N, C-alpha and C positions, 0 to 999 in steps of 0.2 A: 214414760214412764209413771205408776200409778203410786195414788199415796191413799193410802186407809186409815182415816182418826179413828178413832178410839175415845169414845163417850165416859168416862167412869163417873160422871154422875145420877145423885138416883131421882135429877127432877133431867125427861128427856129434851126440856128445851130452856136452860137457867142458860147460868153466867158463863158456864163449863161450859156448851155448846156455843154460845155469844161469842165465844173464844177461840175456836175451833175453827170458827165459820172465821173470822175473819184475818186466820192460817193462811184458811182454804182458798180465801179470795185470794191472797196473794199469789200460788200458789198455780190456781187455775190463769193466774196474768202470765203464767213464763210457758201455761200451754200443759201443763202438766195433771192431768187427770187425777182427780180426788172422787173421795168418798167417805160416808158419815154411819157410823155403826153405833149406836147407845146399851150399856149394860144396862138403863134403867128396866125394870120391869124382868130383868132378866140375872136374876139370887144366878153368882156362880160360887163358890163353897170353897174356904182354901186349901194347901196341897197335905193331903193326906199324909206323905213321903211313905206310898204304899214301895218305888223306884220297879213299877210294871211297865212305863213307859224304857226302862233300860233294857228291861226281856223284849218284849212290842216291839220296839221301832218305830213305829206304824206314823211317827208325827202325829198322833193324838194321847190325849192320855188315858188311861185306865179309867178314869171313874168319868162314866158317862152321863150322868142323870142332870146334869146342870145343861147351862150354856157354854161352859168353858171353850172346848172342843172348835164346839161355832168360831167361838173370836179365834183362837190360835188358830185357824186355818183360812180366816181372814187376815189376822197380819201374817200369815204366810205368801198372802198374793199379793201382795203389794210389798212395789219394791222402797217403797216407806212408808214407816211406822211415824203417826203422829199420835203417842198418850194423853187425853185431860184429863186433868181430874180437881175437884174441888179440895180444899186445906178442911179437912176435920181431924180436930185436934193435933193440929202440927203435922201432919201426916197425906196421904191420898188418901180417897175413902175407903169405907171394907171392902168395895166389889173393884177397885183396882187394886189391893192389895191380892188378893185371889186371885187376880189374872197374873198379874205378871208372876206368882210363887208357881202357879202352874202350867203359863207358858212360857218358863223360863225352864225346868226342870224337864217339861218334854223339847225345850229347844234342844238343851244339854245334852241328853241323850237321844239326838238326834245330828252329831256333830257340826251342834250350833245352826240349828237352819235360818234362824235369821242373820247367822253372819253374812258383811257387807252389804245390810238394810243401813239406811238410813234410817235414823231414828231421833227424834226430836218428841219435849216434855208442854204440856203448856198448862200451868195448875190458876187457876179463881183461885184467890182470897181474900177475907176481908180486913184480917188484922195479924195476923203474924200464924206462923206458921209452914212461908211458904218452902223457905229451903231446906228442911228437911224431904216435904214432899215435890220438890221439884228433885234434890239430891238422889230421894225412894228411882225415882222413873229414869234417872238415867245414869244410876246404878245396874237395872234391866237390863237399856241398851249398852254399856261398857263389859257388863259379864256377858254378852249375848255374837260379843266380838264387832257389836256394829258401828256405825259412821255417828258421829254426833256433828253437826255444825255450828262453828263459834256462832253467840249472836248478832242481830246483824247492829241488836242499839242496845245502849247498857248492858249489863253483867246476868238477867237472865230474866228469861221469857216469862212472865207473870203481868198480872194487873188485881189490882186494888179495883172492888166491886162491891156496890151499899149492896147490902144485902134485898132477895126479891121479896 
């Protein structure tokens, strides 16, 4: 099994990266192959609702002037998808929001191409907003008919971290 992690933070090796690695270290102990990719320095715009993905059905977004298709392809490669985001203004980062909009619509247009993959979210939070951010990631997994494992400890896989 292979799990692909996407770090949705603008900071390539910040708190979200640290938390994703904590999860990936546990997966590696179980013999699961992991890889992490960062949205940092790779801007992705939100979905423009052109619906070309429904006409093309090629598992890609028709807007190809940013890194969205790179990440959509990476997510398709893994049997598991781990999405990580810092909490910005009570939700996921703008880059993560854009990715889940684009990947979600492309998935839907292609018979839910992430269906039955395992999906989990990791949220880095300093003060508040973890629940809405975590919900955004979980809704992506839910809408794409993915399997979401329950938490091993406590109700929310988030961590409070002091700002760096």
